[in-house]
N, C-alpha and C positions, 0 to 999 in steps of 0.2 A: 648148850643150845641143842635143840632137837626139832625134828619136823612136827608141824602141827597136826598133820594127817598121816595115817598109815597107808603107805604105797607099796605095791608090788612092782618090781622092775622086770620088764620082759625084753629079751634080746630079739630084735627084729632084723637081724642081719647086719646092715651097715649103720644102724642107729638103735637106740633103746627107747622104750616107752615106760613111763611110770603112771600106774593107774591106781586110784584110791580103792581100798578094800574095806569090807565089813561096813560098819555104820558110817564110816567116813565117805563112802561112795555117795551117800545122800547129802552130805555136807559140801563136798567138792565135786563139781560137775566138770568132767573133761579129763584130759591126760596131759602129761608133760613129755615132750620129745627131747631126748637127751643124746649126747655123744658119749663115748666110753668113759671119759674123765668125769663128766657131770654125773653119770650113773654111779661111778665109784664114790663120788662125794655124797650123793643122795643115800647110798647104802650105808655110809658111815653115820649119817644123820638120823638113822632109824632109832638109835640109842642116844642117850645124853652124852655129849662129847664137847670138846673145845676146838676152836680153830687150829690151835697148835697141834693137837692130836691128829686132826684130819690132814694137816700139812705134813706131819711126819709120816703118816700112812702113804700119802701120795708121793713123797720123796723116795720112800722105799720102793714103791711099785713102779714109779716112772723115774728110775735112777739116771736116765740119760737127759732128763730135764734139769734146768738150773733152779735154785731156790726162788729166784725172781720170777721165772716162768710159772712155777707152781703157785707161788703166792699171788701173782696177778690173776691167774685162772680161778683160784679159790675165792679171792675177795670179790671178783666180778660175779661169780655164781651165787655166793652167799648174799650179796647185795640184791640180786634178782629175786632170790627166795624171800628176803625180808620185804622187798617192794610188793611182792604178790601176797604177802601175809601168810607164807607157808613155813616160816621158821620162828620158833620160840626161843628167846634168849633167857 
């Protein structure tokens, strides 16, 4: 799986924003407001990957979270991306 568009992620202090860049800016109008975890997930999706690899990355980075918490967050965010047509499987 991979993002359909090329985004740059900007740290806005207490939240993050993902803005399309290059020719994708003409295809996707707007931006995504993200929290730190969803920004980390989106960063992983810039390259071809699998849900398992993203889960392992999040588990390592957020070691104080349980597998269930990470899995729930990941599935919800991936489902949102699929719903919006932003993720290619």
